[in-house]
Phi, psi and omega in degrees: 000138176258159172289145177288119195275083180243355182247127168293127189248129166283138184281065179224136176244108182274129183239349182208149180210145178203126179061238179259018182236150173227158181232141179266179184288356174262359181088003180282140180262139179234142169276126185260102177254019179237334173059032179058055183066046174070019182279321186279103186262327186246006184101146180298139174044045176303133187300325179292319177297315178299315182295319179302314181290317180298316179298318180292324181298330178286343183261290176203132181268324186205138156210161188284172180283016176273358177232167178289136177233094184304332178299328177295319178295317178299318180296317179299318181294316179295315181297317178299317182292313185287326179278343184083008181253060189293334184265004179279170181243139185254130168241127184259140178216210193239336186210164179297319178299317180294322177298313180294322177303313181290326177297315179295321177297316179296322178298320180290318174303313187293320185265340187072017184245172185240335189281138178235134171264126173231180190229155178304140181070014178288154169220121182234001177132181188240000173281173199300310182280324178297320180284336176295332178261013176261130185269070175204105184298339178293338182263349190254114176281161179307324182292340179275346185288137182211149176278001183276355181251130177248117177266129179239159176296137179295132178068017179263098185293323181296317180295321179294313180297320179295320179297315179293323180297326184268336189216022189300327185285353177252000183277120176278320187201157165245126178244130185209138170281134176296326169223119178293129181268289180301330180289350174120024181060062176255121186271128175291130177298140178302320180294328178292317178294323177293324177293319176303314180300314183291322180288323175296319177298315183296322187253005177072026178265168183255129178267113179255118180263100177289107181244026183299315180258325187266004180261193177059040172087354186299326183277350187104339165248162185299312172246134181296335176297339183295340178299334182279349178074022177231160177258135171279167177277326178221133172247134176251148184209154176193237174036258185288358184299326182241003180057033180115339173279132184293109176205144179209173179188172170225142173250138194236131182299153187295338181283350175264112189266138179277155171227145180301137175077001174299315180236159177190161180199145176280307188265342185299134177076020179292168188301316180294318179299318180293321178299316179297315182293323177294319178300318180300312180297319179299318182287319177305317182286311185295322183263007176051052187286334176293321175295322177296320179299321179296311187290310182290324177297319178296318178302313182298314181295320179297315182291320178295324179294337180275357178266111192296333183285341182267142186236151170055058176290129188209168178126184176219145179056227180256045169230096194232140174224155174206154182270142181244124180291165186303324183289349177248026186299338180267010187298312181299315180298317181290327175299321180290307190276327181270321186255352182058052178231124175275127169229174177247175178218162169224132183293145002264344193212034184246133169260135181247137174246122183221058186283176170304146176292349178266011180307130181274153179303319182297327178288323175296320178296320177300317179297315181299316177299319183292318182290324176298317180298315182291323176296317179300317180296318181292319179297317179297319180295324179292318179296319183281000000 
């Protein structure tokens, strides 16, 4: 049997990881500024995270949600306190797509409506409803297509207001990433998020803050939507929530009431997942990683902005993107093979940086030196 060939693969086999570094089967060391799609939040194989999981594995790894799981209560309390959303309700699941799927379902249950507003260049997942609100036809099969989704231009306040004015009473929810990840590190304007909040309040719709990639402290605040100074009705999260252990969730405002059997999951919120997620929150708090994301992120953006060949440096905290001109199209590839640095990309010409929130200043400096060297080499090759 062969693997189903859906992933473009770099010819690297990673066998060991620690902090912001990984090593391949040849013994070569790489600086990881991508974190496996923003998953590594506290650094690879953090000893406290490893110990938490090992200790739990010795006790019980799994039982279903048909019994009490005190770790879920502990996780809800910790998450509420650190995020500042103490009065919200937590539902645990397994992936970002599942979190968004359940958030959209809850919005429809709550409002009795079907229409969803999403935005151009959005990415919310690959399951049926999550991919229906994702703006990429390559990901959407015919069975996923629906007339219930309205796509609007990102950050276009007039288009949003006009849509609500014409169809507001049928809108169940607005779903938006605080910073679009797959779409190219596009930051939602604070005023745009505030308008979403006010229009949802006026028309009885649900504001869903997709924080799967831009949440969990990556922006420097726990949720990147917090920069706007408003609360969403539902926040979805995954990626950095477990530092590589599959865990996800949504937190739901108190005015949205649960009913038995509305939502459910077999593996979500299992004992091991909760242990991993608790370790992440403990480390984020103890090591002040949100503050580190602010400081190291600012250094990276400032230094990248001083490189004349790079354009439109953007992002918040340690979620950073920049545009690469055509003559530097091999920059990401050369960073990997020549400098042993993992970065990400968004088509057609964006490099994304999504490192651990524990990224050290010296590692950021190494990256800046390396990118300058590779740009210089590419420019010289073009001239010659």
